[in-house]
C-alpha positions as CSV (number, residue, x, y, z in Angstrom):
1,X,138.4,27.9,3.5
2,X,141.9,29.3,4.0
3,X,142.8,32.3,6.3
4,X,143.1,34.6,3.3
5,X,139.5,33.7,2.3
6,X,138.3,34.6,5.8
7,X,140.2,37.9,5.7
8,X,138.9,38.8,2.3
9,X,135.3,37.9,3.3
10,X,135.4,40.0,6.5
11,X,136.7,43.3,5.1
12,X,140.2,42.9,6.5
13,X,142.6,45.8,6.0
14,X,145.2,46.0,3.3
15,X,147.9,45.6,5.9
16,X,146.4,42.2,7.0
17,X,146.0,41.0,3.4
18,X,149.6,42.1,2.7
19,X,150.8,40.2,5.7
20,X,149.1,37.0,4.7
21,X,150.4,37.2,1.1
22,X,153.9,38.0,2.4
23,X,153.7,34.9,4.6
24,X,153.0,32.7,1.7
25,X,149.2,32.7,1.2
26,X,148.2,31.6,-2.3
27,X,146.2,34.4,-3.9
28,X,144.5,31.8,-6.1
29,X,143.7,29.2,-3.5
30,X,140.1,27.8,-3.7
31,X,137.6,26.9,-1.0
32,X,135.2,24.0,-1.2
33,X,132.9,26.0,-3.5
34,X,135.8,27.0,-5.9
35,X,136.0,30.6,-4.7
36,X,139.3,32.3,-4.7
37,X,140.2,35.3,-2.4
38,X,139.3,37.6,-5.3
39,X,135.8,36.1,-5.4
40,X,135.4,36.9,-1.7
41,X,136.7,40.5,-2.2
42,X,134.2,41.0,-5.0
43,X,131.3,39.7,-3.0
44,X,132.1,41.7,0.2
45,X,132.5,45.4,0.8
46,X,136.3,45.4,0.3
47,X,138.1,48.4,-1.1
48,X,139.3,48.9,-4.7
49,X,142.8,49.2,-3.2
50,X,142.8,45.7,-1.9
51,X,141.3,44.3,-5.1
52,X,144.1,45.9,-7.1
53,X,146.7,44.7,-4.7
54,X,145.6,41.1,-5.1
55,X,145.6,41.5,-8.9
56,X,149.2,42.9,-8.7
57,X,150.1,39.7,-6.8
58,X,148.8,37.5,-9.6
59,X,145.2,36.9,-8.7
60,X,143.5,35.2,-11.6
61,X,140.6,37.3,-12.8
62,X,138.9,34.5,-14.7
63,X,138.8,31.6,-12.3
64,X,135.3,30.1,-12.2
65,X,133.8,28.7,-9.0
66,X,131.4,25.7,-8.9
67,X,128.6,27.9,-10.2
68,X,130.9,29.0,-13.1
69,X,131.1,32.5,-11.7
70,X,134.2,34.5,-12.1
71,X,135.0,37.2,-9.5
72,X,133.4,40.0,-11.6
73,X,130.0,38.2,-11.4
74,X,130.0,38.6,-7.7
75,X,130.8,42.3,-8.0
76,X,127.5,43.0,-9.9
77,X,125.3,42.8,-6.8
78,X,125.9,46.3,-5.6
79,X,126.0,49.7,-7.2
80,X,128.9,50.8,-5.0
81,X,131.2,48.2,-6.7
82,X,131.2,50.0,-10.1
83,X,134.9,51.0,-9.5
84,X,135.8,47.4,-8.8
85,X,134.0,46.3,-11.9
86,X,135.7,48.9,-14.0
87,X,139.1,47.9,-12.6
88,X,138.5,44.3,-13.4
89,X,137.6,45.2,-16.9
90,X,140.6,47.4,-17.3
91,X,142.9,44.5,-16.1
92,X,141.4,42.2,-18.7
93,X,138.7,40.2,-17.0
94,X,136.8,38.1,-19.6
95,X,133.2,39.3,-20.0
96,X,131.9,36.6,-22.3
97,X,131.8,33.9,-19.6
98,X,128.4,32.6,-18.6
99,X,127.5,31.2,-15.2
100,X,125.7,28.0,-14.4
101,X,122.3,28.2,-16.2
102,X,123.8,30.4,-18.9
103,X,123.5,33.7,-17.2
104,X,125.7,36.5,-18.4
105,X,126.8,39.6,-16.4
106,X,123.9,41.7,-17.4
107,X,121.5,39.0,-16.2
108,X,123.2,39.2,-12.8
109,X,123.3,43.0,-12.7
110,X,119.6,43.2,-13.7
111,X,118.6,40.7,-11.1
112,X,120.4,42.6,-8.3
113,X,118.8,46.0,-9.2
114,X,122.1,47.8,-9.5
115,X,122.5,51.2,-11.1
116,X,122.0,51.7,-14.9
117,X,125.7,52.9,-14.9
118,X,126.8,49.3,-14.2
119,X,124.5,48.0,-16.9
120,X,125.8,50.5,-19.4
121,X,129.4,49.8,-18.5
122,X,128.9,46.1,-19.2
123,X,127.1,46.8,-22.5
124,X,129.8,49.3,-23.6
125,X,132.4,46.5,-23.1
126,X,130.6,44.0,-25.2
127,X,128.3,42.0,-22.9
128,X,125.2,40.9,-24.9
129,X,122.1,42.8,-23.8
130,X,120.0,40.1,-25.4
131,X,122.0,37.1,-24.1
132,X,119.7,34.1,-23.3
133,X,120.2,31.8,-20.4
134,X,120.3,28.1,-21.1
135,X,117.3,27.1,-18.9
136,X,114.3,29.1,-20.0
137,X,115.9,31.3,-22.6
138,X,115.3,34.4,-20.6
139,X,117.1,37.6,-21.6
140,X,118.2,40.4,-19.1
141,X,115.0,42.3,-19.8
142,X,113.0,39.3,-18.6
143,X,115.0,39.2,-15.4
144,X,114.5,43.0,-14.8
145,X,110.8,42.6,-15.2
146,X,110.7,39.5,-13.0
147,X,112.6,41.2,-10.1
148,X,110.8,44.5,-10.5
149,X,113.9,46.6,-10.7
150,X,114.1,50.4,-10.8
151,X,112.6,51.7,-14.1
152,X,115.9,53.4,-15.1
153,X,117.5,49.9,-15.4
154,X,114.7,48.8,-17.8
155,X,115.0,52.1,-19.7
156,X,118.8,51.5,-20.0
157,X,118.2,48.0,-21.4
158,X,115.5,49.2,-23.9
159,X,117.7,52.1,-25.0
160,X,120.4,49.6,-25.8
161,X,118.2,47.6,-28.0
162,X,116.9,45.0,-25.6
163,X,114.3,42.9,-27.5
164,X,111.0,44.2,-26.0
165,X,108.9,41.4,-27.5
166,X,111.4,38.6,-27.1
167,X,109.5,35.3,-26.7
168,X,110.9,32.4,-24.7
169,X,107.9,31.0,-22.8
170,X,106.8,34.6,-22.1
171,X,107.5,38.1,-23.3
172,X,108.9,40.6,-20.8
173,X,105.3,42.0,-20.5
174,X,104.0,38.6,-19.6
175,X,106.8,38.3,-17.0
176,X,106.0,41.7,-15.6
177,X,102.2,40.9,-15.3
178,X,102.9,37.4,-13.8
179,X,105.1,38.9,-11.1
180,X,102.7,41.6,-9.9
181,X,104.9,44.4,-11.4
182,X,104.3,48.0,-10.6
183,X,102.3,50.1,-13.1
184,X,105.4,52.1,-14.0
185,X,107.1,49.0,-15.3
186,X,104.1,47.8,-17.3
187,X,103.5,51.3,-18.7
188,X,107.2,51.6,-19.7
189,X,107.0,48.4,-21.6
190,X,103.8,49.3,-23.4
191,X,105.1,52.8,-24.2
192,X,108.0,51.1,-25.9
193,X,105.8,49.0,-28.1
194,X,105.4,45.8,-26.1
195,X,102.7,43.8,-27.8
196,X,99.5,44.0,-25.7
197,X,98.0,40.9,-27.3
198,X,101.1,38.7,-27.4
199,X,100.6,35.0,-26.3
200,X,102.8,32.8,-24.2
201,X,103.0,29.0,-24.4
202,X,99.7,28.7,-22.5
203,X,98.1,31.2,-24.9
204,X,97.8,33.7,-22.1
205,X,97.8,37.3,-23.0
206,X,99.5,39.7,-20.6
207,X,96.0,40.6,-19.3
208,X,95.2,37.0,-18.5
209,X,98.6,36.7,-16.7
210,X,97.8,39.9,-14.7
211,X,94.3,38.6,-13.7
212,X,95.5,35.1,-12.7
213,X,98.2,36.6,-10.5
214,X,96.0,39.1,-8.7
215,X,97.9,42.2,-9.9
216,X,96.8,45.7,-8.8
217,X,93.6,46.9,-10.4
218,X,95.3,50.0,-11.8
219,X,97.5,47.7,-13.9
220,X,94.5,45.8,-15.2
221,X,92.8,49.0,-16.1
222,X,95.9,50.3,-17.9
223,X,96.2,47.1,-19.9
224,X,92.5,47.3,-21.0
225,X,92.9,51.0,-21.8
226,X,95.9,50.1,-23.9
227,X,93.9,47.7,-26.0
228,X,93.9,44.4,-24.1
229,X,90.9,42.1,-24.9
230,X,88.8,41.4,-21.8
231,X,87.5,38.3,-23.5
232,X,90.8,36.8,-24.7
233,X,90.9,33.0,-24.3
234,X,93.8,30.8,-23.3
235,X,94.5,27.2,-24.3
236,X,92.2,26.1,-21.4
237,X,89.4,28.3,-22.6
238,X,89.9,30.6,-19.7
239,X,89.2,34.3,-20.0
240,X,90.5,37.1,-17.7
241,X,87.2,36.8,-15.7
242,X,87.7,33.0,-15.3
243,X,91.2,33.6,-14.0
244,X,90.1,36.3,-11.5
245,X,87.5,33.9,-10.1
246,X,90.0,31.1,-9.9
247,X,92.5,33.0,-7.8
248,X,89.7,34.6,-5.7
249,X,90.7,38.1,-6.7
250,X,89.7,41.5,-5.4
251,X,86.0,42.0,-6.2
252,X,86.8,45.4,-7.7
253,X,88.9,43.7,-10.4
254,X,86.0,41.4,-11.2
255,X,83.6,44.3,-11.4
256,X,86.0,46.2,-13.7
257,X,86.4,43.4,-16.2
258,X,82.7,42.9,-16.4
259,X,82.2,46.7,-16.8
260,X,84.4,46.7,-19.9
261,X,82.7,43.8,-21.6
262,X,84.0,40.7,-19.9
263,X,81.6,37.9,-20.7
264,X,80.1,36.6,-17.5
265,X,78.6,33.6,-19.3
266,X,81.7,32.6,-21.1
267,X,82.6,28.9,-20.8
268,X,86.1,27.4,-20.7
269,X,87.2,24.1,-22.2
270,X,85.4,22.2,-19.5
271,X,82.2,24.2,-19.8
272,X,82.7,26.2,-16.7
273,X,81.4,29.8,-16.4
274,X,83.2,32.2,-14.1
275,X,80.5,31.4,-11.5
276,X,81.4,27.7,-11.6
277,X,85.0,28.6,-10.9
278,X,84.1,31.0,-8.1
279,X,81.8,28.5,-6.5
280,X,84.6,26.0,-6.3
281,X,87.5,28.3,-5.3
282,X,86.3,31.6,-3.9
283,X,86.4,32.4,-0.2
284,X,84.3,35.6,-0.8
285,X,80.5,35.3,-0.6
286,X,80.4,38.8,-1.9
287,X,81.9,37.6,-5.2
288,X,79.3,34.9,-5.6
289,X,76.5,37.3,-4.9
290,X,77.9,39.8,-7.4
291,X,78.2,37.2,-10.2
292,X,74.7,35.9,-9.6
293,X,73.2,39.5,-9.6
294,X,75.1,40.2,-12.8
295,X,73.0,37.6,-14.6
296,X,75.0,34.4,-14.0
297,X,72.9,31.3,-14.3
298,X,72.9,29.5,-11.0
299,X,71.8,26.2,-12.7
300,X,73.9,26.2,-15.8
301,X,75.7,22.8,-16.2
302,X,79.3,22.3,-17.3
303,X,80.6,19.5,-19.4
304,X,80.6,17.2,-16.4
305,X,76.9,18.0,-15.9
306,X,77.8,20.0,-12.7
307,X,76.0,23.2,-11.7
308,X,77.9,25.8,-9.7
309,X,76.4,24.2,-6.6
310,X,77.9,20.8,-7.5
311,X,81.3,22.5,-8.1
312,X,81.0,24.2,-4.7
313,X,80.5,20.8,-3.0
314,X,83.6,19.4,-4.6
315,X,85.7,22.6,-4.1
316,X,88.7,23.2,-1.9
317,X,88.6,25.1,1.3
318,X,89.7,28.7,1.0
319,X,89.1,31.9,2.9
320,X,85.7,31.6,4.7
321,X,85.5,27.9,3.8
322,X,83.2,25.7,1.8
323,X,80.3,26.1,4.2
324,X,80.1,29.9,3.5
325,X,80.0,29.2,-0.2
326,X,77.2,26.6,0.2
327,X,75.2,28.9,2.4
328,X,75.6,31.8,-0.1
329,X,74.5,29.7,-3.1
330,X,71.5,28.3,-1.3
331,X,70.5,31.8,-0.2
332,X,70.7,32.9,-3.8
333,X,68.4,30.2,-5.0
334,X,70.6,27.1,-5.7
335,X,68.6,23.9,-5.7
336,X,70.2,21.5,-3.3
337,X,68.4,18.4,-4.7
338,X,69.6,18.8,-8.3
339,X,71.1,15.5,-9.6
340,X,73.4,15.0,-12.5
341,X,71.5,13.9,-15.6
């Protein structure tokens, strides 16, 4: 790192930058990461005046660092930098460059939860609102849902024709549900015709994703009220109820899914009922008691000839531990001397 890098990274005054340049500092010198002084200015809180001074002295707008980022990429992390972004665009910065992993400028802006004005500025100047990265094929809307940005950003993307049901491995609604998004984000997607029954590569619906990631009950309720099937099955035969029991979810979510028709006796591809799953993974005796009292069969065997009690004995420690699960199942009537057939 050269002195001019240090100065640009630490919000030095225009007078200091001018002095360094006048003394022969190279405005396009690179540090070990490939960053130029302009990269540092764009990633710090420097003034527009200093940015434009370096540009006037020949700073290259399109030099890429080792992550393939040009200076403008680093300016997309903060709403206050919109004037700098606008200036870089007006001075001819290339906007079709993608960083390592294939991210474009809108991916960056969406990830950093900047203002819709920055998103709109980039779109108006030709950045692809549906550009896909080269790793997972995620578009900016996927990133916005993953990082739970402000809803005006998602609204801006949708208003500019972001593909609401774009499928890579997941749709944006899957991503929102997998990342415990707020109800307002999920509602916004569904109100704009996100497909409630879409499937990802695991054949999970958004509701299954929501259940296996322990999302807030109000989101689960909204998904069901919007038409999500409480008995949808993924490629492992798991239903929303199986997934809730697997992640040891809030008991209220389990009660709700059962109340809207979730099949308590459904078996997955290994013959496990939700009770088998809960017996193996749950740290909540109250969940086991509720499942049994809701007509779960304590002695039903899965494809390996295991009852829930067998599964409990082979299960991992979680929450209150295995001993609590064993005691609960015994108290509910499990036979401790049952053998596999």
